[in-house]
VOZA-380153 format. One record per atom (N, C-alpha, C): residue in three letters; x negated, y, z. Coordinates in steps of 0.05 Angstrom, whole numbers, plus 5000, padded with zeros to 4 digits. Layout:
N
ALAXYZ...
end
This chain:
91
UNK834976145886UNK832576275893UNK831476415868UNK830476655873UNK829476815851UNK826576735844UNK825976715818UNK823276645810UNK821376875813UNK818876815819UNK816877025822UNK816177135795UNK816077395793UNK815277525768UNK812277525765UNK811377495740UNK808577505735UNK807977745717UNK805877885725UNK805178135710UNK802578085696UNK802278205672UNK799878175657UNK797678345669UNK795178275663UNK792878425673UNK792978705663UNK793878745638UNK793979005626UNK795979185642UNK798279065649UNK800279215664UNK799179295692UNK797679105704UNK796579165730UNK794479395728UNK792779385708UNK790779595704UNK791979865700UNK794079865682UNK795380125676UNK796780235701UNK798080055716UNK799480145740UNK797580255761UNK795380125765UNK793380215784UNK792180485775UNK791580505749UNK790480765740UNK792580985742UNK795080925738UNK797181125742UNK797281215771UNK797181025789UNK797281085818UNK794881245827UNK792581185815UNK790081335822UNK790081615811UNK791281655787UNK791081915774UNK793282105783UNK795582005790UNK797882175795UNK797782315822UNK799282525825UNK799482665850UNK801682565868UNK802882345860UNK804982225876UNK803881995892UNK805381915912UNK804381705930UNK804581425916UNK803181235928UNK803180965918UNK805980855919UNK807380915940UNK810080815944UNK811980915922UNK811681175915UNK813381285894UNK812781165867UNK810281115861UNK809580985835UNK810780705834UNK810580565856UNK811580285857UNK814680285854UNK815980475867UNK818880485865UNK819780555836UNK818380735823UNK818980805796UNK818680575776UNK816680405782UNK816180175764UNK817779925773UNK819079945796UNK820679715805UNK818979485816UNK816779555829UNK815079355841UNK814679425871UNK813779235886UNK813279275914UNK810779435918UNK810879635937UNK808579805942UNK806179645953UNK806779435969UNK804679265979UNK803179115957UNK804579035937UNK803378905914UNK801579095899UNK802579335895UNK800879545881UNK798379605898UNK798679615924UNK796379655941UNK794279435938UNK795279185937UNK793478955934UNK792078965907UNK793579035886UNK792379065859UNK790179275860UNK790679495874UNK788679705876UNK786179615890UNK786479465912UNK784179355927UNK782679165909UNK784078985895UNK782778795878UNK781178925856UNK782379135844UNK780979285823UNK778379415834UNK778579515859UNK776279635871UNK774079435877UNK774779195886UNK772878995893UNK771678855869UNK773278805848UNK772378655825UNK772078815800UNK771879075803UNK771579245779UNK774179245764UNK773979265738UNK776379285721UNK777779015717UNK776478805725UNK777678545721UNK780278525737UNK780178595762UNK782578595778UNK783578315784UNK781878115780UNK782677845785UNK780977725806UNK781777495814UNK780077335832UNK780677385861UNK780577175875UNK780777195904UNK779176965915UNK779176935941UNK777576725953UNK778376445943UNK780876395940UNK781776135931UNK780876075903UNK780976275885UNK779976235858UNK776976165858UNK775476305874UNK772676255876UNK772075975887UNK773675895907UNK773375625918UNK773775415896UNK775575455878UNK776075265857UNK773975285835UNK772975515830UNK771075545808UNK768275425815UNK767475445840UNK764875345848UNK764575045843UNK766474875852UNK766174585846UNK766274525816UNK767874685801UNK767974635772UNK765274695759UNK763974915768UNK761274975757UNK759374755764UNK759474665789UNK757674455798UNK758074195782UNK760574125777UNK761273885762UNK760173905733UNK760474145721UNK759474175694UNK756474145693UNK755074255714UNK752174235715UNK751373945718UNK752673795735UNK751973515740UNK752473345715UNK754673405701UNK755273255676UNK753073305655UNK752173555653UNK749973605634UNK747473455641UNK746873445667UNK744473295676UNK744772995670UNK747172895675UNK747772605670UNK747372545640UNK748572715623UNK748472665595UNK745572685585UNK743972865596UNK741172895588UNK739672645596UNK740172545620UNK738772305629UNK739572055613UNK742072035605UNK742971815588UNK741471825561UNK741172055550UNK739772085524UNK736772025527UNK735672115549UNK732872055554UNK732371755557UNK734171625571UNK733871335575UNK734171185548UNK735971285532UNK736471165505UNK733871185488UNK732771425488UNK730271465472UNK727971315484UNK727871285510UNK725671135523UNK725770845514UNK728270725512UNK728570455503UNK727670425474UNK728270625458UNK727670615429UNK724570635425UNK723170765443UNK720270805440UNK718770545447UNK719970365462UNK718570115470UNK718269925447
end
């Protein structure tokens, strides 16, 4: 089985900008670079939705939201521990 190739964000940005600027079709640009035209189309949509970042999808956001919530709750917990510690010291 062939391993999936991974492309850098820089390569994706340059490829999408080339496809947007050139007078050739998306399929031709993809063929010249040796990538699937569907993948190039997806990169183009992602760049349009997320600006120049070109990253992120629903699954990434689903994972990021609980991580942010966990970080917030940990900060609150740590703050309350310190407050309890100082409250004991003041007695």
